[in-house]
N, C-alpha and C positions, 0 to 999 in steps of 0.2 A: 733417766733416759736422756739421750742427746735430743734437745728440743728440735722438733720438726713441725712445719705447718701441714695442714691437710693437703694442700696443693703439692708440697714436697713429697709427702708420703705416697700420694697417688702416682706421682711421676716415678718414684723409686720402685714401686711394686707393679707398675703397669696397670693401674686401676683407674676407675672413673668415679668422680664425685657425684653423689645423689643427695638431694634434700640437704645440701650444705650451703647455706646462704653466705657463710664466711670462709672462703678457702684459706684465708690467712690465720684461721684459728689454730692455736698452738697446742701440740701434744708434748707435754714435758714431764709426764709421769709414766710409770711402767705400763706395758701392755698386760692385759689379763684375759683369761679364757673363762673365768667364772664371774658372772655379772654381779655377784654379791661382793666381789673384791674391787669393783669399779670405784674410782674416786675422781674428784675434780682434776682434769688434766690428763686422764688416762685414755688408752685406746682399748676398746673391747673387741677381741677377735672371736667371731661367732662360728666356732667349730661345730660341725655336726658329728655327734658321737653315736655309740651303739644304743644309748638309753634316751638321749634327748638331742635337740638341735638348738645350738646357741642362738640362732636367728629368732627363736621364740622370746628371748630375753633381751633383745636389742633395746627396746623402749626402757626397760628397767635400768639397764646399764647407763643409758644417757641421762635418765632421771637422777641417777646416783652421782653424776658428774662427768662421765666419760665424754670426751670431746666428740668422738665419732665411733662408728662400728666398722670393722673390717669384715666384709660380708660378700656372699656370692649372689646376692640379689638385693634390690632396694627393700628397705625395712621401715620406711616412714619416718626415720630420724637421720641425722647426718651420717653418711656412710661412704667408705671407699669400696666400691664393688669390683671384685676380681674374679677370675675364673675358678680359683681354688684358694681358700683361706690359708690352709696349712703352708702351701708353697709361697704365698705372699708374706706370711709371717716370717718364714725363713729368709726371704729376700730382704725384708725390712731389717731383720737382725744382721744380715750380712752387710748391709749398707751402714748400719749403726756401728758395727765393729770396725769397719773401715775408717770411721771418724774418731775412733779412740786412739789418737796418735800417741798419747803418753802412757798407754796401758800395756802391760805385758800379759799375754794370755798364757795361763798355766792350765794344762789339761791333764787329767788322769783317767786311767782305765784299769781293768783287771777283772778276773772272774769273781773275786770276793774281796770285801774290805774297802770298796771304793768310797762309800758314803762315810764310813768311820774315818778314813784317811783324809777325805775332803774336809770333814768337820775339824780334824786336828789342824790342817793347814789353814783353815779359815780363821783360826785363833793364833796362828804364828805369823802369817804374811802381813797383817796390819802393822807389825813392827817396822816393815819396810815401806809401807804406804797404804793409802785407802784401798780396801779390798772388797770386791763384790764376788760372792760365791754362790754356787748352785744351792738353792734351798732344798731341804729334804733330799729326795733322790730324783730330782727333775733332770734326768740325764738322757732324755730321748729327743725325738724330732719335734716335740712340743716344748718340753721343759728347757732345753738348751737355748732356743731362740728367746724364750721369755726371760731367761737369766741374762743373756746378752743385753736385752732391752732394759734391764735395770741399771746398767752402767751409765755413767755420765762423764763429763770432761774432767772431773776430779778423781776418777778411778785410776789407780796405778797398777792394780793387779786384778785380773778377771780370772777367777778360779772356776774351772768348768769340769764337772764330772761327766764322763762320756760312757754310755752303755751301748751294747750291741747284741742283737739277736740274730744277725745274719751278716755275711760278708758285705762290705760296702757301707754299713751304717756309720762307722766311725769316720770313714773318708768323707761322707756326706756332712757330718757334724763339723769336722775340721775345715770343710769348705766354707762354712758359715763364719767361724771364728778361728782363723789360722793360729795355732799355738806356737809360742817360742820355747816353751818348756813342756816336756811330756813325761809323765810318770806312768810306768806299767808295773803293777803290783805283783801279779801272778797269773797263771793260766790253770784253770781247774775245770770242773764239770758243769758249771752253771749254763743252762740253755744248750747243753751238748746235743740234744736231740735236733735242734735247729741248725746245727753245724755238721750234720752228717755223721755224728757219733764219734768224732775224733778230736783230741786236744790240738793236733796239728792244724786243723781247720780253724779252731778258736784262736790259736796263736797267729795264724795268717790274718785273721780279721782284726784282732787287737793291735797287731803291729802296724796297722794303717795309721795309728797315731804317730809313731816315730818317723814314718815315711813323710809325714806332713811337716816335719820340723825343718827350719832353714839351717844353712851351714853354720850360722853363728848362734844357733839355738842350743838347747841342752836336753839330752835324753837321759832320764833317770831310770835305771833298770835293776831288777831284783837279781842279785848274784846267786841266790840260792835256788833259782828256778831256771833250769836249762832252756825251757821254751821261751822265757823272757830274754835270757841272754843271747839267744840266737837272733834277736832283733837288732843287735848292735850292728850287724852288717847291712841292715836295711835303712839306716839313717845317715844323713850327711852331718848331723849335729854332733857336738862333743858329747861323750858318754860318761856318766858318773854312776857308779854302781853302789848298791847297799845290800846288807844282809846280816846274817848271824855267823855263818860259817866262813864268809869271805865278803869282799866288797870294799870299795873306797871308804864308805861310811858304814860302821859296824856297831852292832849291839852285842855286848858281852856281859858275863856274870849275871845272867837273867835269873831273877827270883820272883816269887809271888808272896805277898803279905797274907795275913790270915783271912782277909776278905777276898782273896783271889785277884788282887790288883798287882800288876807287874812293876818291878823296878829293875834298873839295869844301868850299865855304863855305856855311854855313847862316845864312840871314837870317830873323829872327823877325818877328812881326806889328808890332813896334815899330821895325823897321829896324836892330836890333842884329845884329852878325855874329859867328860863331864858326866855327873850322875843325873839320871832321869827317874822320876817316880810318878807313874801314870795314875790318874783318877778313874781310868777305864778298867773293865774287868776282862780277864782272860789273857793267857800267854800269847795268843794270836795277835793281840794289839801291839806287841813289840815290833813286828814286821811293819805294821801300818805306821807306827810312830817313826821307825827308822827311815821308811820311804819319805815321809813328810819332812823329816830332818834333812835328808839328802837334798830335797828340793830347796829348802830354805838356805842351807849351807851353800848350795850351788849358785844361789842368787846373791850371796854375800853377807847373810846375817851371821854374826859371830856365834861360835859354838855355845858359849855360856848362856847367851840370850835364847838360843834355840832350845837348849835343855830346860831353862826356866819356864819358857812359854809352854812347852809340851807338858811339863809337870803341872802347870796351872790349868791346862785345857780340860773342859768338861764335856760329857756326852751331850750332843745337841739334838739329834734326830730321834724321835720316838720310834720304838720298835726295833732298835738296834742295840742289843745288850743293855737295854734300859732297866735299871734295877730300882724297884720300888718296895718300900717297907710298909706293911700294914700295921695298924695299931695292935693287932693281936699277935704280932711276932712272926707272921708269915712273910717271907721275902719272895716277890714275884720278879722273875727275869723275863721281860718282854722282848723277845728277839723274833717277833712274829711278822715283821714286815715282809720277809720273803725267806725262801729256803732252797738250798741245793746240797748235795752230799758233802761238799767241803765245809760249808758254813754250819751244817748240822754237827759235823764231827768236832769242830773247834768249840761250838756252843756246849756240847756235852762235856768236853774236857774242862771248859770254864766252870760248868756246873759242879763237877767233881772237885775242882780246886777251891771253889767258894765254900763248898760243904766241909772240906777238910776232914772228912770222916766223923765230924761232930754233929751233923744235922741230917735229918731225913730228906731225901731228894725225890722229887716227882717231876717227870718229863711228860709234857703234853705235846705230841708230835703229829703234825698233819702230813699229808702227802706232798711230794715234791714234783713240780711240773716240768715239762719240756726236757725230759731225759732220754727220749728216743727209745729204741728197741731194747736197750739194756736197763730200762727203768726198774724192772723187777729186781735185777741184781743189786742196783743201788739201794733200793728200799730194804732188801734183806740185809745188806751190809750195815745199814743204820740200826737195824734190830740188834746185830752183834755188837755194834758200838755202844748201844744203850747198856748192854751187859758189861762191856769192858769198862765203862765209866761207873759201874757199881750203882746205877740208879735203883732206888728202892721200889718205886712204882712208876709204871708207864701207862699213859692213856694214849692209844693210837686212834687218830681221828680220820675217818674216811671210809673207803670201800676196799677194793681189791688190793691196792698197793699198801694201804694202811694195815691190812691184814697180814701182809708179808712182814712188816716191821714187828707187829704183835707176835706172830708165830715164832720168829727168830729170837726175840727177846725172852718170850716165855720158855722156849726150849733151853735157853741158857740160865733159867732160874729166876728171871725177873717177874715180879708180880705185875701182870699186864692185863689191861682191859681194852677191848676194841669197841669204839662207839661210832655212830653214823655221822655225826656232825658236831659243830662247835656248841650248839645248844645242849646236846647231850653231854658233851665234855664238861660244860660248866656245872651241870647238875651233879655229875660225879664228884667234881672238885668241891662243891658245897659240902658234901658229906665226908669226903676223904681228908681234907686238910685240917691240920691241927697246929697250935702255936709252935713256932720254931721251924716249921717246914720251909724248904727252899724249892720253888717250883719254876721250871723253865717252860715257856710256851713258844713253840716255833713251828712254822709251816709255810708253804707257798702262799702268796698273797691271796690266791683264789679260795683258800680254805676259810678265810674270814677269822682266823685265830687271833689276829691283832685285836679285833673287837672283844673276843673272849678274854684276852689278857687285860684289857681296859676294864671290863666288867668284873674280873676277878680282883682287881685292885680296889674296887669299891665294895667288896664283901669282907669285912665292913669297910667303911670309907678309909682309903689309904692316906697315910701321911705323906705329903709330897714336898 
């Protein structure tokens, strides 16, 4: 974090110091919203959530070393008291970003693949300079300010994943940390229920990213997605495109190895070619890697170095096509951080590719949230996709919409079972799985299937 005194922080966020005997005390470590992560030099932001109120943990945070608490009322320890903690956290991040005079802000968005692409870029951009990247999927109004506040004077690239669940979200995020480079991966059906049920509305919201770019900036757009390409007219920045069927930066000769990991030839904007062999699973990762490559190439990294770094990159975020081998020969694909129709489709294709017709496949699929009035249609389509991917056994987890998946898959000949929740799913898996099986676990975050995947990996203890 850019070092700031408590007095400076109070001025920047319009707050008042309480119980702070030393206004010159320095905050030089990142802000946190979890008191268990507080450390000497940090700032604890006491957010009030649905389950608990951060103000209850103010004392613990300071005892752990936090210099002060960003709070909405006095808490008996040094505090900067403000009307609203979330707004103050954003204002503090905005001020800190403005002091990152030597850093280039690189932002990315899209309906699917944001976190995987961010993880790839976070392993490529350090070749150009010190990089601070969004951890996990901290891409919202809390996570983005926290990421910005991790950057310091030595940061050269600030890599920010930006999510949106309604129009205006990305404009708000770019207002905190104005990007110079913006990557838009795709427009799909994630959260479509919150956007009035249309991809056009999603594209309008995601396009807020390229509208925020300066005239000397760079917009990196997916040439294979017409919704994304329509954003070219909405930006003053230079446009660099990527894709498989076209684009300035292209992936060609795409193949999968026996484990389902893609390899391909990467062609840059000058027509030069280099081979890439990813350590990630699924053909859909090619688009993510090509988008990441376009950003790096646009920033001046040589093609050979981009290709080498992409080939060395490892999966970083749990629950995103995370592949774990159990000692008994069962392979668990934990893709359960979240789910939407597009990400379920590519996960099922990846499962089929990884099996290669040689292994029995099991899909554990939970319901998908925020799909609006056409949610039923989307869930029925997933059932058909399960059959198309030749999944051997399906466990559909949930209620009415899970039943739609179950019925469609069973009607197409898949051995399918409907269970009420993740606990029941785990019990079925205990009995069903045998050595050599390949099991995919995927569902919206609210289903809790990420925990099921973790428990499954420990039955027996997984080799990690």
